[in-house]
N, C-alpha and C positions, 0 to 999 in steps of 0.2 A: 539835378539838382546837387546831387553830391558833388559833382566835379565842380560846379560852379562855387560851393563851399569850399571846398580842398584851393581852389586858386584863389579866392578872396582871402583865406587864411593865410595862405603862402604871402601873397602880395602885404598884408599886414606886418606879418613875422618878417619879411625881408626888409621891411620898413624901420620897423624897432630895431633891428640888429646893425643895421648900417648907422642907425642913430648911437647905439651902444658901443659901437667898435669904431669909433671915431677915428678917420687917418686910415682905416684897412675897408673901406667901402669903395662901390665903384660905382657913385651917381646914382640918383634915383632909379633911373630903368633898370640900371644893373643889379642894384640890390632889391629889387622887387625879384627880377628872374633868380636871382639867388633865393631868396624867400621861398619861392613854390621850388625849386631842387630842393631846397635845405628841408622842406615840408617831407618829402620822401626821405631824406637822409634820416629826418630825425626821429620819425615814425621804424623804420629800419633799425636804426642803434638802439633807441631806447624798446623795440621788439627784443635785439638780441640778449638784454640785460631784463627781461621779463618784466617790463614796465609797460601796461597799457593804458592808454588816456582814454576819456569818454566825455563826452561835449563839446561844445565850442572853445570854452577855456583850457581844456586839457589838449586840443588840439591844436592851440594857439601856442600854449608853452612848447609842445614836442616840435611845429614848424621854427618857432624862435630859435630853441635850441640846437636843431639841425642847420640853421641858416647861420647863426655864430660858429658852429663848428667847420663850414663850410667855407665862411668868410676868412679865418682863420688859416685854414687848409690852403686855399688859395693865395694868401699874401705871403704864408711862408713859402709855396712854391715860387711866387714872383719874385721876391726876393732873394730866394736861393740863385735863380736862374739869372737875374739881372743884376 
């Protein structure tokens, strides 16, 4: 059940990050995938800073921040290479 919540939160975070980062998204499906990967990244980055989240809202915020960071990084790499 925890894996299902993780995936659902990542999907929502990817959708929200794609909406906030207009012009830096990868379409609905791409943003959802970025959200799931961003959930991992967000948890890792916040853990490095000593910030730990609890509950659905905390997990969503962490995943959203990770997805935004990932979209920025991918956009930077994409712009630099092209």
